[in-house]
N, C-alpha and C positions, 0 to 999 in steps of 0.2 A: 546546293541551292547555298546562293549568299545569304549568311548570318549577316544581318544587320546591324548598326551601333545606334548608337544616339543623333552621333556626330553626321551618319549617312543620313536621318533622318533631317537634321537639320540644314544640312547642305543643300538636297531634292525639296527643301519646302524653303528657302533663302532665308535662315533667322539663325541665331544663336543657340547654342546649345542650352546654355540658358532658359531658353525661351521653353526649349522641349520640355527641359527640366522641371518648368512652374505648370506643363499643359500635365504632367502626369501627377504632381505633387497637388493640385487644384487651386492655383494660382491664377491671379488676372490676367485676361488675355483678349486683344481685340477677339471679337467673332468672327472676323473672316480667318483671323491667324489659326484660331482655334479649328474652326471647319476644316483649312487647308492641312494642317496638322494630324488629321482625323481621318483624313480620307488618304493622308499616305500611311497613316500606322495602319487602318483596315486593309490597305493593296500589300503591305508589306507581311502582316501579321507578325509586325515587333509587340514584343513582350518585355517591359523591362526589367532588371533587375532588381529582386526585390531586394538585396543586402545593400547594393548601390541608392536605393530610396531608403534603406533603414539609416544608411548614414548619415542625412540630409534632413532626418528628420528628430526631434526632440520625446519625443512619443511614437511608439509603431504601434500601441496597441493588442502587442502579440503575448503570449506568458509560453516560455519552452517548459514541457516534460519529461522528462525522463524516468525512464521507466525499463524495470528487470527483465518485463516479458510482457508480452500482449496476449499469449495465453491462459494466466492466473485467472480464475475468477473473483478473486480479491481485486487484483488491478485495473482487470476490466469494470467493474463496479465503481472503483474509485474515480478510474479516467471519464466514464460518462460524466458522473457528478461532476469532476472538475470541468469539464466540457462545457455541459449546458450551464451550468452556472457563469462560468465565465463567459459564453455567449451571450446569457443574458445581460451581461453587464458592458456588453458592448466590444470585448474582448476574444480573439481567433487565436488558436495551441496550434504549435510546434510539437507532436509527440515524438521522442524519438528511442526508441528498443534499445537495447543494452545487450539482452540472452544470455546476462548474468555475469558479464566480461566486465570488471572494473578498471580495465586501459581502456572499453569502448564509454563504459562511463565517462572517466575524465575527459575523453575524447567527445561524448555528445556537450557536455556543461562547457565548453572551451569554445564547439562551434555556436551555440545560442549563444554565448558572451560575444561573439563577432556579429553576429543577424541583429545585435540592437536592440534584443526583446526587451518587454519592460519588465520583467521578472522573470525566475525561474523558480520549478517545483521539480525538487529529487525525492522520486519514491525512491528510498534507502534500502539500501539490504546491510552497510557497512558503512561507516564514518571513519575514513583515512586520514593520516595527515595531509595528505593533498587535497581531502576535502573542505578542509580546514582551512589551506593556503587560498587554496578558491575563492574561500566564500570571503577570506578577511581582503581579499584581491580586489571581490565582486565588484561592478560598478553599479549593478543595477540588486532590489531586492530577492535576494535567495532563502527557499524555504523548504524543508525538509519533510519528507510523511514517511510514517512509517519506525525511526530511529530518533532516541535524543539528541538531539545536537546542544552540547553544552557549549561549543562557543557561539550560537546563532539561534534559529527560532524555527521550532519544531510542532509538529502535529503525529501523536502518539495512539495504539491501542495499549489501554492496560493491560500487558500482555502479563505480568505477575500476576495481578489478584484475577485473570480470569484462569493461569494456571491452577493458581492457588482454588477457587473454587469447584476446577477439576479433581483435583488432589483429594478434595475434602469431602466429596459426591462418593468419588474410590470407595476412600477408607469408610465412610459412613455403609457404604452396600457389603461392609466384612471384607473386601479383598487384599490377601496377603502378597500374593504371587504375581510380581509385576513384571512388566516390559513395556520400558520406555522407549518408543523409535522418536529418534528427534534430527537435528540437521546440526553443522557444526557452527561453534562460537561463534565463527565471522561474523555469522548474521545474530549480531548483541540480543534485537527484540526477542525472535524466537527459538536461535542456541541454546541464549543463555538465560535470561531475563521468565521465558516463557515457563523453561524446563524447571529452573530456580522456586516458581512457584506451585508449579506441582509437586513438587520433592517434600517442599513446607507443609503444602495441604495434607499430604500422603502419613506425613510425622503427627505424633500425640505419645504424650504419656501415657496412653491407654493401650495404645497399636502396637506391636510389635512385628513387622514385616518379615514374613519366613523367607522373603527373597526377591529380588530388587535389580534386575536386568538393565544397564542402559545400553541401546547400541545406534550410531550414529549412520543417517545416509544422506540422500541428498533432498531436494523435494521433487524430484522424479518418480513417477506412480510407478513404472518397470522395475526400476532400482528398490524401489522398498518393495515391490512385490519378490524381487529378489533375496533380498536381506532378510522377508520375514520365512520365505521358503526354507534357507539355509539353516535360519533361525530353530526354526520348527522342529526342525529334524534331532536336534542334538539337546536343546534345552532341558534341564531335568532341576526340579519338576516343572513341567508342561502348565504356563502362566494363567491364571486362570482372567487376565484382562489386560490388553494391548494399549497402552494410551500413545497415541501419537499427535507429534508438535502439529499438523494440517492434515485437513479432509479429504484431500488428494491421499496422504499415507492413508488414512485410515481406510479409504476406500480399497487401497492395493491390500490391507491387511485382511480386509472385510471376504475379498474375491480370493487372497490365500487359503486363509484358513477353511472356508465351505468349503474347496479342493482341497482341502489335504482331510475332509473327514470330519471335520470337529463343526459341532454346530453353536451358532450364536444366537440368543447369551450364554446357555448353556453351561458350554463347557468351555468357551471362550469370549470374554465381552470384546467390547470395539468402545472407542471415545474417540475423539479429532476436534480440531479449532479451525473453524470458519464459518460452519453453517452452509456450506452448499446446497444448491435445490437438486441437486444427483443424489444426495446423502440421504435425501426423506423420500426419496423412491427406490431404491434397495429393500431388500428385507429383509433382518428387520432393520428400520431405520436406524440413520446412527449417534449415536449422543453426540454432541455438540457445544460449544461457542459460538454464537454467531455476533460477529464484528459489526459493529452498524459502519460499513465501505462507503456504504453513499452521504452519509454524514459526515463522512471523513472528510470526501471529498469535496464539497460544499466548503467544508471550512476550509481547506486549504485555497479554495478560487477565492473565500472572500478574505483571508488574512493575506493573499499576498497582493490583493487589491489594495487592503489597507494598507499595507508596508508601501507601495508603490503609492499611494496619497500622505505619503509619513504620520499616518495615525498610530496612535500608540496597538502593539498587540501582544498579549502578553508570551512571553517566551516557549513556555511550553502547554500546548493542552492537551488534555486525556481523552477521548474517545472510549464512550461507553460499549456495553457487552451483553445478550443475553443469553441464557443458557437455554439449550435446547435437551431434553430430555432422552428423546429418539425411544426406540428399542431394545438396542446395542448393550445393555450392563445389567446385569445377574444378580441379584439379592438374596448375597449368602446369608445374610443377619438382617431378616423383613424387622427383628424389634430397635435395630437403629435406626436414627434420625433419618428421616426425609431430607432432599436435597433444598427443599423450603428452612426445613429448619435448621442444616447449616448456615444458608445463605443470612438466615437473622441472625447466627449469631456468630459472625466473621468480626468482630470486634472494632465495628468501625472503620469498617476498610471501603466504603465508599463513600463518599459527598456528595453532596450539593452541587446541583448546574448550575450554572451562570452562564448566560447569552455570551457571545463570543464580544460585544463589543462594552462589555460590563469588565474591563480592568481594573482590578483594585492596585491602587497606589502602593499596598504592599504586600501585592503577591504578582510574582512572574508564570504564574500555572493556574489555568482551568480545567475542571475535570467535571465531563457531563456526565449525568446517570447513563444505568443500563437504560438500553430503548426498550419501548414498552409491546407486550406478546400483542404478535398481530395474528 
C-alpha cells in the first residue's frame, strides 16, 4: 500500500505543500480548501510526521522524560506525578526507558532534542561528562531528577539525612553486628551518599560496632537474594540486622532470611529505603524510609515549566521523607532512645520547607520538610 507524503496530498488537492502544512498547523485556509484537504487526508489515512511538524513550531508543548526503568515503584510514582502535572498545564510527555543502559540514556536525550521537545527531564542514576556536555549544548531546558547536578538544575532526595536517620535508629536499638547491602557508587545518590549517611548514623563515641560488613549488588531482587544466600552461609558472627539500600533489596533479604530458618526480627532485623506498599504487606512489615516520590514528580514538572517560561528556579530542590517503623527491627537495648528521641536530636539536620516559587536571591537550594504521617 502506497505511503502518502505531504507532496502527494498537495498534488491531489491541487494546492501547494505550504497550504497542506498550514492545514496541519491550524493556519488560515478558505473553508472549501480546508474541506477538500480533510476529505483527501481521511481517504488516504495520511498522518503527518511529528518530527517534521515540530521543526516548524517554536513550542511543541511536549516534555521528554528519560527514565532508567519502568519497573521500579519509585520511578512509577515519579512518572505518574510528572505526567499528571504536565498534562494539567497543557503539556504532553514522551517517556523513554533506558533499562539502566548509559548509552541508551545518552541516545534518548539526543533523540528528544531532535524532536524539538520544549524541555527534558532526566531521572538519573549517574551524571557523567557526557551528560554535562549535553546539558551545556542543550537548546532547551534540561532538568535532572535524583542526582545532584552541579552544572545545572536538579531535584533530589535527601539521601544523606535518610541514611543518617536509619543508621541512628539501628544504633539506638543496640545493634552492633551490621550487614549493609548497597549498590555501586556509580549511582552517587544511592551508592555513595545514602550509604555514607547510614555509616555516619551508626557511629558514635558511646557505640563500638562489633562487626560491620559491606556488600554490593544491583537493584535486582533475584541478585540480592543470591547475595544474601551466599553471605548468610559464611558470615561470622551472624548479623543482627541487614540494612538494604532499597526496599526491593530488603524484600529479597526478608525472603531469604525466612527461608534460611531465621526469625524476623528476633534473629535478624531487616531495614530498607523506599516505603513500598508491598513492604507493609509482608510479615513483619519492613522498617523503611518513604521518600515523597509524588511530590518529587510534581515539583519536576512545575520546575521544567518555569524553566521553559524563563522564570527563576532554585539550582537544587531537596525532597523530604518519612520514617516508617514497621515491625522488622528488634530492640536489643530497650532502654535506649526511641526513633522519636533520635529524630529530635539530629543537630538541626532538617530545614524548613519553602514553596517552589519562593526562590531566595541569596540561596540556590530549597529543602522541603518531611511529609506528614498518613
